[in-house]
C-alpha positions in Angstrom: 0.0 0.0 0.0 1.1 3.5 -0.8 1.7 5.9 2.1 0.4 9.3 1.2 1.3 12.3 3.4 0.1 15.9 3.5 2.3 18.9 2.6 1.1 22.5 3.1 4.4 24.1 2.0 7.9 23.2 0.7 9.2 22.5 4.2 6.4 20.0 5.0 6.8 18.4 1.6 10.5 17.7 2.3 9.8 16.2 5.7 6.9 14.1 4.4 9.3 12.4 2.0 12.2 12.2 4.4 10.1 10.6 7.1 8.8 7.8 4.9 6.0 8.9 2.6 5.8 7.2 -0.8 3.7 10.1 -2.1 2.5 13.5 -1.0 -0.4 15.8 -1.8 -0.3 19.5 -2.1 -2.6 22.3 -3.0 -2.2 25.2 -5.5 -3.2 28.6 -4.1 -6.9 29.5 -4.7 -7.9 26.0 -5.9 -7.6 23.8 -2.8 -9.9 23.0 0.1 -7.1 24.0 2.5 -6.8 27.7 1.6 -5.3 28.5 5.0 -2.4 26.2 4.3 0.5 28.0 2.7 -0.1 26.1 -0.6 2.2 26.6 -3.6 2.8 29.4 -6.1 5.4 31.3 -8.1 8.6 29.4 -8.8 8.4 26.7 -6.1 7.9 24.1 -8.8 11.6 24.2 -9.4 12.5 23.3 -5.8 9.7 20.7 -5.7 11.1 18.9 -8.6 14.4 18.4 -6.8 12.8 17.4 -3.5 10.4 14.9 -5.1 12.9 12.7 -6.8 11.2 9.4 -7.8 8.4 9.8 -5.2 4.8 10.5 -6.2 3.2 14.0 -6.0 -0.5 14.7 -6.3 -2.3 18.1 -6.6 -5.5 18.8 -4.8 -7.9 20.9 -6.9 -10.8 20.0 -4.7 -12.9 23.1 -4.3 -16.3 23.4 -5.9 -15.9 25.7 -8.9 -18.1 28.7 -9.7 -18.0 29.9 -13.3 -15.4 32.6 -12.4 -13.3 29.9 -10.7 -13.1 27.8 -13.9 -12.0 30.8 -15.8 -9.2 31.4 -13.3 -8.3 27.7 -13.5 -8.0 27.9 -17.3 -5.7 30.8 -17.0 -3.4 28.9 -14.7 -3.2 25.5 -16.4 0.0 26.3 -18.3 1.6 27.2 -15.1 0.5 23.9 -13.5 2.4 22.1 -16.2 5.6 23.2 -14.7 5.0 21.1 -11.6 6.0 17.4 -11.5 2.5 16.2 -10.7 1.6 12.6 -11.1 -2.1 13.2 -10.7 -4.9 15.6 -9.7 -7.4 15.2 -6.9 -10.7 16.7 -8.0 -14.3 16.7 -6.7 -16.1 18.9 -9.2 -16.9 17.1 -12.5 -17.2 20.5 -14.1 -13.4 20.6 -14.6 -13.0 16.9 -15.7 -12.9 17.5 -19.4 -10.6 20.5 -18.9 -8.1 18.4 -17.0 -8.3 15.6 -19.5 -7.5 18.0 -22.3 -4.5 19.7 -20.7 -3.1 16.7 -18.8 -4.0 13.6 -20.8 -1.1 11.6 -19.3 -1.8 12.4 -15.7 -3.9 10.3 -13.2 -7.3 11.7 -12.1 -8.3 10.9 -8.5 -11.7 11.5 -7.1 -11.7 13.6 -3.9 -13.6 12.4 -0.8 -15.6 15.6 -1.2 -17.4 14.0 -4.1 -19.2 11.6 -1.7 -18.6 8.3 -3.5 -20.3 5.8 -1.3 -21.2 2.8 -3.4 -20.2 0.4 -6.2 -22.4 1.9 -8.9 -21.0 5.4 -8.3 -17.5 4.1 -8.3 -18.2 2.3 -11.6 -19.4 5.6 -13.1 -16.4 7.5 -12.0 -14.1 4.8 -13.3 -15.9 5.0 -16.7 -15.4 8.7 -16.7 -11.6 8.3 -16.5 -10.8 8.3 -12.8 -8.0 5.8 -12.0 -8.5 6.3 -8.2 -11.3 7.3 -5.8 -11.1 8.5 -2.3 -14.4 7.2 -0.9 -16.6 9.3 1.4 -15.3 9.0 5.0 -18.6 7.5 6.0 -17.8 4.3 4.0 -17.0 1.1 5.9 -14.2 -1.4 5.2 -16.8 -3.9 4.1 -18.2 -1.4 1.5 -14.6 -0.6 0.3 -14.0 -4.3 -0.2 -17.2 -4.6 -2.2 -16.1 -1.7 -4.4 -12.6 -3.3 -5.0 -14.1 -6.7 -5.8 -16.5 -5.1 -8.3 -13.9 -2.9 -10.0 -10.4 -4.4 -9.4 -8.6 -1.9 -11.7 -9.9 1.1 -9.7 -7.5 2.2 -7.0 -8.9 3.1 -3.6 -7.3 5.7 -1.4 -8.5 6.0 2.2 -7.9 8.4 5.1 -6.0 6.5 7.8 -5.1 9.3 10.3 -6.2 12.8 11.3 -9.2 15.0 11.8 -12.7 14.0 10.9 -15.6 16.3 10.2 -19.0 16.8 11.9 -20.7 17.3 8.5 -21.3 14.7 5.9 -18.0 14.4 4.1 -17.1 17.9 5.0 -20.1 19.7 3.4 -20.6 22.1 6.2 -22.0 25.6 6.4 -21.3 26.3 10.1 -18.1 28.1 9.3 -19.8 30.3 6.7 -22.6 31.2 9.1 -20.3 32.1 12.0 -17.3 33.6 10.3 -18.2 34.1 6.7 -15.5 31.6 5.7 -16.7 28.8 3.5 -15.6 25.3 4.2 -16.5 24.4 0.7 -14.1 27.0 -0.7 -11.2 26.0 1.4 -11.5 28.5 4.3 -13.0 26.5 7.1 -12.6 28.1 10.5 -13.3 24.8 12.3 -16.2 26.4 14.3 -17.3 22.9 15.3 -14.1 22.5 17.3 -14.5 25.7 19.3 -15.1 25.5 23.0 -18.7 26.5 23.9 -20.1 27.4 27.3 -23.8 26.6 26.9 -26.4 25.5 24.4 -30.1 26.2 25.0 -32.9 26.0 22.5 -35.1 29.1 22.5 -38.5 27.4 22.9 -37.2 25.1 25.7 -35.8 27.5 28.3 -33.9 25.8 31.0 -33.4 22.6 29.0 -29.8 22.4 28.0 -28.1 20.1 25.6 -26.2 17.4 27.5 -22.5 18.3 27.1 -19.2 17.3 28.6 -17.1 20.0 30.2 -13.4 20.3 31.2 -11.3 23.2 32.3 -11.2 24.6 28.8 -14.9 24.7 28.2 -16.9 22.2 26.2 -16.8 20.6 22.7 -20.3 19.8 21.5 -19.7 19.3 17.8 -16.1 18.3 17.6 -15.6 14.9 16.0 -12.9 12.5 17.2 -9.7 12.1 15.1 -9.2 8.9 13.2 -6.3 6.6 14.0 -5.9 3.3 12.1 -2.3 2.5 13.0 -3.3 -0.8 14.5 -5.7 -1.8 11.7 -3.5 -1.7 8.5 -3.9 -5.4 7.9 -7.7 -5.0 7.8 -7.3 -2.1 5.3 -5.0 -4.2 3.2 -7.4 -7.1 3.3 -10.2 -4.7 2.1 -8.1 -3.9 -0.9 -7.0 -0.3 0.0 -4.3 0.9 -2.3 -3.2 4.1 -0.6 -3.2 5.2 3.0 -3.8 8.9 3.3 -2.8 11.0 6.3 -4.9 14.2 6.8 -3.2 17.5 7.8 -1.9 20.0 5.2 -2.5 22.8 7.8 -0.6 21.0 10.6 3.0 21.3 11.6 6.2 19.8 10.3 6.3 17.9 13.6 2.9 16.3 13.0 3.8 15.4 9.4 7.1 13.8 10.4 6.0 11.9 13.4 2.7 10.5 12.0 4.3 9.7 8.6 7.1 7.9 10.3 4.8 5.8 12.5 2.8 4.6 9.6 6.0 4.0 7.5 7.4 1.7 10.2 4.1 -0.1 10.7 3.8 -0.7 6.9 7.3 -1.9 6.8 6.6 -4.5 9.5 3.4 -5.5 7.6 5.6 -6.1 4.5 8.0 -8.3 6.4 10.7 -5.8 7.3 11.6 -6.1 10.9 11.3 -2.8 12.8 13.1 -2.6 16.2 10.9 -0.8 18.8 7.8 -0.7 16.5 5.5 0.0 19.4 7.6 3.0 20.4 7.2 4.5 16.9 3.5 3.9 17.0 3.2 5.5 20.4 4.8 8.6 19.1 1.5 9.6 17.4 0.2 10.3 20.9 2.9 12.9 21.3 1.6 15.2 18.6 -1.5 17.4 19.0 -4.7 15.4 18.6 -8.2 14.8 19.9 -9.6 11.5 21.1 -8.9 8.8 18.6 -11.4 6.5 16.9 -11.6 4.2 13.9 -14.0 6.4 12.1 -16.7 4.7 10.1 -14.5 1.7 9.1 -16.1 -0.8 11.5 -19.3 0.8 12.8 -20.8 4.3 13.6 -21.0 4.0 17.4 -17.6 5.5 18.3 -17.4 8.3 15.7 -21.0 9.3 16.2 -20.2 10.7 19.7 -18.4 14.0 19.9 -14.9 14.3 21.4 -15.1 14.9 25.2 -11.6 16.5 25.3 -9.9 19.4 23.7 -6.7 18.9 21.8 -4.1 16.8 23.7 -0.5 18.0 23.4 2.3 16.2 25.1 5.3 17.9 23.5 6.1 21.4 22.1 7.7 21.5 18.7 10.9 23.6 18.9 12.4 23.4 15.5 14.7 21.3 13.3 18.4 20.7 12.8 19.8 22.4 9.7 23.1 22.0 7.8 26.2 21.0 9.8 28.9 23.7 10.0 32.6 23.4 9.7 33.0 23.9 13.5 30.7 21.0 14.3 27.7 23.1 15.1 24.4 22.9 13.3 22.2 25.6 11.9 18.9 25.8 13.7 15.4 26.3 12.2 13.7 27.6 15.3 9.9 27.4 15.6 9.5 28.0 19.4 12.0 29.4 22.0 14.9 27.1 23.0 16.8 27.8 26.2 20.1 26.5 27.4 19.4 23.7 29.9 16.1 22.7 28.4 15.4 19.0 28.5 15.1 18.5 24.7 14.7 15.5 22.5 15.8 14.9 18.9 13.9 12.6 16.6 14.8 11.4 13.1 13.5 9.2 10.3 15.1 6.1 12.0 15.8 7.5 15.4 12.9 7.1 17.9 14.3 9.9 20.1 17.4 10.8 22.1 17.4 13.3 25.0 19.9 16.1 25.4 20.1 18.8 28.1 23.9 19.6 27.7 23.7 21.3 24.3 25.2 24.7 23.6 23.4 27.5 21.8 25.2 30.2 19.7 23.8 33.4 18.1 24.5 34.6 14.6 27.9 35.9 15.6 28.8 32.5 17.0 28.7 33.8 20.6 27.2 31.6 23.3 23.6 32.6 24.0 21.2 31.6 26.7 18.2 31.3 24.4 17.1 31.6 20.8 13.7 32.4 19.2 11.8 32.0 16.0 13.2 33.9 13.0 16.6 34.3 14.7 19.8 33.0 13.1 21.3 30.6 15.6 23.3 27.4 15.9 23.4 24.4 18.3 26.2 22.1 19.4 24.4 19.0 20.7 26.0 16.6 23.2 24.6 13.6 21.3 24.9 12.6 17.6 22.4 14.3 15.3 21.8 14.8 11.6 20.4 17.4 9.4 16.6 17.1 9.3 16.2 15.9 12.9 13.3 17.5 14.8 13.7 19.1 18.2 11.0 19.0 20.9 10.5 19.3 24.6 7.7 18.1 27.0 4.8 20.6 27.2 5.1 22.9 30.3 1.8 21.7 31.8 3.3 18.2 32.1 6.4 19.4 33.9 4.8 19.9 37.4 4.9 23.7 37.2 8.5 23.8 36.0 9.5 25.3 32.7 
């Protein structure tokens, strides 16, 4: 099975590949359902071609197009040809003929937003020229197996990890109503995941919707995240061809840790022995997430209940190790403040983690400094072996017993 990871920008794309993805999916600015991701534009296609190598790259063109959007798309198609795309993920059939005309040699993948839920719909899309479908997230593994048995040549790509949506396959108007940002045009404000204080229906004063409360408020419409790390054999048995990780708007840390966990699990499934596999799998609990579930793959009982908890975050993402310098230090890509004496951890594609509290920080003038922050040029000399591309983190302050 292909492992497909999200990439909201160049940096995330690089880490997706380095940490084990066979393929990645990106959006082009103005035409993706993740408009708040950085997405790609200008001359980034040149760098992407180098980063991609022999891996796969898919482009998400999955908004629903108005007439003016199609005109904009037509004006950009020559620009799209500069990218090394292997296929396009689309939901709106209105652009199908356009894509076939301009990209006759590229794969066409049906987005989950198209709500393909049954064999007959899958047959129709296959006849129209789609080589792969991403079924609606409401489809079970049994239904997926039936689709594959009926149309063996049709590839099936399924979400395996990440956020789910309260609305049917993401067709939600809540964000539009509350913030004037359309989820169906890529600008979802995730209103369903906000913390609300009370819910009372006007004609039933004093009768409140039963909700769960914690110290951050309540989440009444927030769906649980999906996590299928322990069920990949079942997905393989159902005929799934590609395992898709959600999260183009999430951090490099999320992309790297989650991709790595699924890479190791797939390797083990394919007969490659992975030392400390359970450790790599447990790492996905160390990135920001809500309660986990198995979505709709087995039944509706678990996913039909909203998450009782806000996001759980065990570690803070501090940054990444850059190029090694002649003096043995490493350039730092700092995302959150790092202080001398912090108990930090390094993780790598094949390094579960290693702790270090005896590192030395240097400023841009190569003078020792007590701390460094985002956007500052700085260097680090670790007391443990590291490599370019390793990620740096530390335990979240609320888990340190009141200490920094």
